[in-house]
TIDO-912233 format. One record per residue (C-alpha): residue number from 1; residue in one letter; x, y, z. Coordinates in steps of 0.1 Angstrom, whole numbers, plus 5000, padded with zeros to 4 digits. Example, Ala and Ser with C-alpha at 12.3 -4.5 7.8 and 13.67 -1.06 7.14 Angstrom:
REM residues 2
     k   r     xx     yy     zz
     1   A   5123   4955   5078
     2   S   5137   4989   5071
This chain:
REM residues 428
     k   r     xx     yy     zz
     1   M   5001   4998   5000
     2   S   5011   5036   4995
     3   I   5021   5059   5026
     4   N   4992   5078   5039
     5   Y   5007   5111   5047
     6   S   4994   5144   5053
     7   K   4991   5164   5022
     8   S   4986   5197   5043
     9   V   5023   5191   5057
    10   I   5038   5185   5023
    11   E   5020   5215   5009
    12   K   5032   5237   5038
    13   I   5068   5228   5029
    14   K   5062   5233   4993
    15   K   5047   5267   4998
    16   A   5077   5276   5020
    17   V   5100   5268   4994
    18   A   5081   5287   4968
    19   E   5080   5317   4989
    20   Q   5116   5316   4996
    21   S   5130   5305   4961
    22   D   5147   5331   4941
    23   N   5139   5314   4910
    24   P   5104   5301   4904
    25   R   5118   5270   4884
    26   W   5134   5257   4919
    27   S   5103   5253   4936
    28   E   5086   5240   4905
    29   V   5111   5211   4901
    30   F   5111   5208   4941
    31   S   5074   5204   4945
    32   N   5074   5177   4915
    33   C   5104   5156   4931
    34   F   5093   5159   4966
    35   D   5057   5144   4960
    36   N   5072   5118   4934
    37   T   5094   5098   4956
    38   L   5063   5093   4983
    39   E   5039   5086   4953
    40   T   5059   5062   4932
    41   T   5088   5045   4951
    42   V   5075   5042   4987
    43   K   5054   5012   4998
    44   T   5044   5006   5035
    45   T   5034   4972   5047
    46   V   5017   4962   5081
    47   N   5051   4961   5097
    48   D   5077   4985   5079
    49   T   5085   5003   5047
    50   F   5099   4990   5013
    51   V   5114   5017   4991
    52   I   5125   5009   4953
    53   T   5151   5030   4935
    54   G   5124   5041   4908
    55   D   5127   5021   4877
    56   I   5141   4986   4893
    57   P   5118   4968   4914
    58   A   5148   4962   4942
    59   M   5156   4983   4974
    60   W   5192   4994   4977
    61   L   5201   4999   5014
    62   R   5221   5030   5001
    63   D   5194   5045   4978
    64   S   5165   5039   5000
    65   S   5181   5059   5027
    66   A   5193   5090   5005
    67   Q   5154   5090   4989
    68   I   5139   5091   5025
    69   K   5162   5113   5041
    70   P   5150   5147   5031
    71   Y   5115   5139   5046
    72   L   5132   5141   5080
    73   A   5123   5180   5074
    74   V   5086   5171   5081
    75   A   5090   5142   5101
    76   N   5079   5163   5134
    77   D   5048   5174   5116
    78   D   5033   5142   5104
    79   E   5035   5112   5123
    80   N   5028   5089   5093
    81   I   5061   5103   5077
    82   Q   5077   5094   5110
    83   Q   5064   5060   5109
    84   M   5074   5057   5072
    85   I   5110   5065   5080
    86   R   5109   5042   5111
    87   G   5095   5014   5089
    88   L   5123   5017   5066
    89   V   5150   5015   5091
    90   D   5131   4982   5102
    91   R   5132   4968   5068
    92   Q   5170   4978   5063
    93   I   5178   4962   5098
    94   K   5162   4931   5086
    95   Y   5183   4929   5055
    96   I   5215   4935   5072
    97   L   5207   4904   5093
    98   I   5200   4885   5063
    99   D   5229   4892   5045
   100   P   5254   4921   5055
   101   Y   5273   4917   5024
   102   A   5244   4920   5001
   103   N   5234   4958   4985
   104   A   5202   4952   4971
   105   F   5171   4932   4982
   106   N   5136   4919   4969
   107   E   5103   4929   4988
   108   T   5097   4893   4995
   109   E   5117   4861   4992
   110   N   5110   4857   4957
   111   G   5142   4847   4942
   112   H   5145   4876   4915
   113   C   5180   4885   4910
   114   Y   5197   4912   4885
   115   H   5224   4883   4875
   116   Q   5232   4849   4883
   117   D   5265   4855   4902
   118   I   5290   4833   4916
   119   T   5286   4842   4954
   120   E   5261   4831   4983
   121   M   5227   4842   4973
   122   N   5193   4834   4987
   123   G   5158   4844   4977
   124   W   5157   4877   4994
   125   I   5189   4893   4975
   126   W   5186   4912   4943
   127   E   5223   4919   4943
   128   R   5253   4908   4963
   129   K   5278   4935   4956
   130   Y   5296   4942   4991
   131   E   5299   4981   4995
   132   V   5310   4996   5028
   133   D   5284   5025   5023
   134   S   5254   5000   5021
   135   L   5261   4994   5060
   136   C   5266   5031   5068
   137   Y   5235   5044   5053
   138   P   5210   5030   5076
   139   I   5227   5038   5107
   140   E   5228   5075   5095
   141   L   5190   5074   5087
   142   A   5183   5058   5123
   143   Y   5206   5083   5139
   144   L   5191   5113   5122
   145   L   5155   5101   5130
   146   W   5163   5097   5167
   147   K   5182   5133   5167
   148   E   5155   5150   5148
   149   T   5123   5136   5164
   150   G   5135   5118   5194
   151   E   5119   5087   5181
   152   T   5135   5057   5196
   153   K   5112   5027   5186
   154   H   5135   5017   5159
   155   F   5161   5009   5184
   156   T   5152   4974   5189
   157   R   5168   4942   5199
   158   E   5174   4935   5160
   159   F   5190   4969   5155
   160   K   5217   4963   5182
   161   Q   5222   4927   5167
   162   A   5227   4946   5131
   163   A   5251   4970   5148
   164   A   5272   4943   5163
   165   T   5271   4925   5128
   166   I   5283   4958   5112
   167   I   5311   4963   5136
   168   H   5322   4927   5133
   169   L   5321   4928   5098
   170   F   5341   4960   5092
   171   K   5366   4943   5115
   172   T   5368   4910   5095
   173   E   5373   4932   5061
   174   Q   5403   4948   5080
   175   H   5420   4916   5069
   176   H   5402   4907   5037
   177   E   5423   4877   5030
   178   N   5405   4862   5058
   179   S   5370   4871   5046
   180   P   5343   4848   5034
   181   Y   5331   4868   5007
   182   R   5336   4862   4971
   183   F   5320   4877   4940
   184   E   5319   4871   4903
   185   R   5299   4879   4874
   186   F   5306   4866   4839
   187   G   5293   4880   4806
   188   E   5288   4916   4817
   189   R   5309   4947   4821
   190   P   5345   4943   4837
   191   E   5335   4964   4864
   192   D   5307   4944   4876
   193   T   5331   4915   4889
   194   L   5361   4911   4910
   195   S   5394   4894   4901
   196   N   5414   4866   4917
   197   N   5384   4839   4918
   198   G   5361   4869   4932
   199   L   5386   4878   4961
   200   G   5397   4910   4945
   201   E   5432   4923   4941
   202   P   5458   4919   4968
   203   C   5459   4945   4997
   204   G   5481   4953   5027
   205   Y   5467   4960   5063
   206   T   5460   4996   5068
   207   G   5433   4999   5098
   208   M   5406   5007   5071
   209   T   5379   4983   5061
   210   W   5378   4967   5025
   211   S   5350   4973   5001
   212   G   5346   4953   4969
   213   F   5324   4979   4951
   214   R   5320   5016   4949
   215   P   5286   5033   4957
   216   S   5282   5032   4918
   217   D   5280   4994   4921
   218   D   5312   4993   4900
   219   S   5343   4975   4913
   220   C   5371   4990   4932
   221   T   5407   4995   4915
   222   Y   5421   4994   4950
   223   N   5398   4981   4978
   224   Y   5402   5005   5004
   225   L   5377   5032   4992
   226   I   5386   5062   5011
   227   P   5351   5081   5009
   228   A   5334   5047   5023
   229   N   5360   5047   5051
   230   M   5352   5084   5059
   231   F   5316   5074   5062
   232   A   5325   5043   5082
   233   V   5342   5065   5107
   234   V   5311   5087   5110
   235   I   5287   5061   5117
   236   L   5308   5041   5141
   237   G   5305   5075   5161
   238   Y   5268   5072   5157
   239   L   5268   5037   5169
   240   S   5288   5043   5199
   241   E   5265   5072   5210
   242   I   5236   5049   5204
   243   S   5254   5021   5224
   244   N   5257   5042   5255
   245   Q   5226   5063   5255
   246   I   5201   5039   5240
   247   Y   5214   5003   5251
   248   D   5236   5014   5280
   249   D   5262   4990   5264
   250   E   5298   5005   5273
   251   L   5315   4973   5257
   252   M   5298   4977   5223
   253   A   5303   5014   5223
   254   E   5341   5009   5232
   255   K   5342   4984   5203
   256   A   5329   5009   5178
   257   D   5351   5038   5192
   258   K   5383   5017   5188
   259   L   5373   5008   5152
   260   K   5364   5041   5144
   261   Q   5401   5054   5155
   262   E   5415   5022   5138
   263   I   5399   5032   5105
   264   H   5406   5071   5108
   265   H   5442   5065   5115
   266   G   5443   5044   5083
   267   I   5426   5072   5061
   268   T   5454   5097   5079
   269   K   5482   5074   5074
   270   W   5474   5058   5038
   271   G   5448   5080   5024
   272   I   5464   5113   5022
   273   V   5490   5116   4996
   274   E   5510   5146   4981
   275   H   5501   5158   4947
   276   Q   5519   5189   4933
   277   G   5531   5200   4965
   278   Q   5498   5196   4985
   279   K   5481   5172   5006
   280   V   5450   5157   4991
   281   Y   5428   5124   4998
   282   A   5431   5093   4973
   283   Y   5401   5081   4963
   284   E   5413   5046   4966
   285   V   5447   5029   4979
   286   D   5455   4992   4985
   287   G   5480   4995   5013
   288   L   5509   4985   4992
   289   G   5519   5019   4978
   290   N   5492   5023   4950
   291   Y   5464   5047   4950
   292   L   5439   5065   4926
   293   L   5434   5102   4923
   294   M   5397   5107   4910
   295   D   5362   5111   4925
   296   D   5329   5095   4914
   297   A   5297   5112   4912
   298   N   5282   5087   4936
   299   V   5278   5093   4974
   300   P   5299   5086   4993
   301   S   5326   5108   4974
   302   L   5355   5126   4984
   303   L   5335   5158   4973
   304   A   5308   5147   5002
   305   A   5332   5145   5032
   306   P   5318   5173   5050
   307   Y   5282   5163   5039
   308   L   5287   5130   5056
   309   G   5300   5147   5085
   310   Y   5336   5135   5084
   311   C   5353   5169   5082
   312   S   5348   5206   5081
   313   I   5342   5222   5045
   314   N   5369   5247   5058
   315   D   5395   5218   5064
   316   A   5427   5224   5044
   317   I   5431   5189   5028
   318   Y   5395   5187   5019
   319   Q   5400   5221   5003
   320   N   5432   5209   4985
   321   T   5412   5178   4972
   322   R   5381   5197   4962
   323   T   5401   5216   4939
   324   L   5415   5187   4923
   325   I   5384   5167   4918
   326   L   5367   5198   4903
   327   S   5393   5200   4876
   328   D   5406   5180   4847
   329   T   5429   5161   4870
   330   N   5400   5141   4880
   331   P   5392   5116   4850
   332   Y   5355   5121   4856
   333   Y   5353   5157   4857
   334   Y   5336   5170   4825
   335   A   5330   5205   4811
   336   G   5309   5214   4782
   337   T   5288   5245   4770
   338   K   5258   5235   4793
   339   L   5272   5224   4825
   340   K   5305   5213   4844
   341   G   5310   5187   4871
   342   I   5317   5152   4881
   343   G   5304   5121   4863
   344   S   5309   5086   4870
   345   E   5325   5053   4851
   346   H   5289   5040   4854
   347   T   5279   5063   4826
   348   P   5290   5075   4794
   349   K   5317   5101   4790
   350   E   5308   5137   4792
   351   F   5278   5132   4813
   352   V   5277   5149   4847
   353   W   5255   5138   4874
   354   P   5231   5161   4891
   355   I   5237   5142   4923
   356   A   5274   5154   4922
   357   L   5262   5190   4914
   358   C   5240   5187   4947
   359   I   5269   5176   4968
   360   Q   5291   5205   4954
   361   G   5262   5228   4963
   362   L   5258   5211   4998
   363   T   5295   5213   5006
   364   T   5302   5252   5000
   365   N   5297   5282   5021
   366   S   5290   5302   4992
   367   Q   5254   5312   4990
   368   L   5262   5326   4954
   369   E   5277   5293   4943
   370   K   5246   5274   4956
   371   A   5224   5297   4937
   372   Q   5242   5291   4904
   373   L   5242   5254   4907
   374   L   5204   5255   4917
   375   D   5200   5274   4884
   376   I   5220   5251   4863
   377   L   5202   5218   4876
   378   V   5166   5233   4867
   379   Q   5181   5245   4833
   380   T   5195   5210   4822
   381   D   5164   5189   4834
   382   A   5155   5188   4796
   383   G   5119   5203   4807
   384   T   5109   5172   4827
   385   N   5109   5188   4862
   386   H   5131   5157   4873
   387   M   5165   5149   4880
   388   H   5183   5125   4858
   389   E   5213   5101   4866
   390   G   5237   5117   4841
   391   V   5232   5148   4818
   392   N   5253   5155   4787
   393   V   5276   5184   4791
   394   D   5266   5199   4758
   395   D   5231   5188   4753
   396   P   5209   5184   4784
   397   Q   5183   5166   4761
   398   K   5205   5136   4763
   399   Y   5207   5120   4796
   400   T   5205   5087   4815
   401   R   5171   5077   4833
   402   E   5141   5096   4827
   403   W   5138   5101   4864
   404   F   5159   5089   4892
   405   S   5146   5094   4928
   406   W   5181   5096   4946
   407   A   5190   5123   4924
   408   N   5153   5139   4927
   409   M   5157   5139   4967
   410   M   5192   5152   4965
   411   F   5179   5182   4947
   412   C   5153   5185   4976
   413   A   5179   5184   5001
   414   F   5202   5210   4986
   415   L   5173   5234   4981
   416   L   5162   5231   5015
   417   D   5199   5236   5026
   418   Y   5200   5267   5005
   419   L   5170   5282   5020
   420   K   5175   5268   5054
   421   I   5145   5250   5059
   422   G   5145   5218   5080
   423   Q   5183   5217   5083
   424   L   5194   5183   5098
   425   E   5213   5182   5133
   426   R   5246   5162   5137
   427   S   5267   5155   5164
   428   K   5299   5176   5161
């Protein structure tokens, strides 16, 4: 069934956006996107909430969190919205306990899957690409729901069990050579599989936790993915706070804190490299001396580090990195006659992702830069009033995905941030 939410609450925030927007197109696109996700991707059940990506009948732990997160802005004004978010957390926790290595799941145990891969599958799993961020997003959503509304019903016995599972898995993957995880896919793109009989390329110990795939669902070149480890540091801090304040479990809090420090130390030691005389964050490293200078549009990204809560916008190394990845040094930075920004290996060359433009806006202190980016986003939507996955830098009529719920809601989050409406609190 679809969610039964208060139309008046939704109309109230849309009215506030319309009244405060400098450009009427901003509120027009916002109104369309804010309605669309609730109306087309959210399904409430008796016990929880299932959220599809939009054009695929499966639920990604990452995408579902990002799609629903902006509704926290109205959660205090509508119990149904609050319950919907809580239900999503409950569903995500159920999935993590089914298989913490999977990234996308079916609504029921129907055996549907994207591809017949060589890995440990079951009827619930749509895809089993292990991505660190898949375990970070649900914890972030659960934490922000608590902080924004005071809600604690989602902190169940199962949530605590899932938290312990995440900590254990992150620790296991500090030594990936001992991991049970393997993944191979044949007959598709080379970015869709792992080498070395599904184990991935060799890597050395760094204290960071290993990831098979990026948030683009493309395989890592070097498997210590720095943005994902940044996100892990943030959510381990959240888990420590939840363990102490909700569960009164000092031991779990200590485990989370210790792992957080180990991963952070690994980022500092291995993830910061020198480029043209300046310290910058690498995108991926292997602990053997190899690293990759780039960024991808999908979040977590290096560009998103302050948005995720890892560092300050004004952090010197972040600013050096930002300059690098918003330049031709980044192989996925594209510039054309209509727009410029970060794309992805996941989509064709010369296609910029609106998600990346939104993150660029969410990680600057300049209101002028934010306004310029908002204008570009609504000027390059091909008149659809939706955000796409990728848009051609010279011809916005060429795009991938007619509409993309994650991108739609990132636009909403960005505009709410610009207008300072319903801003989310985070621990500092």
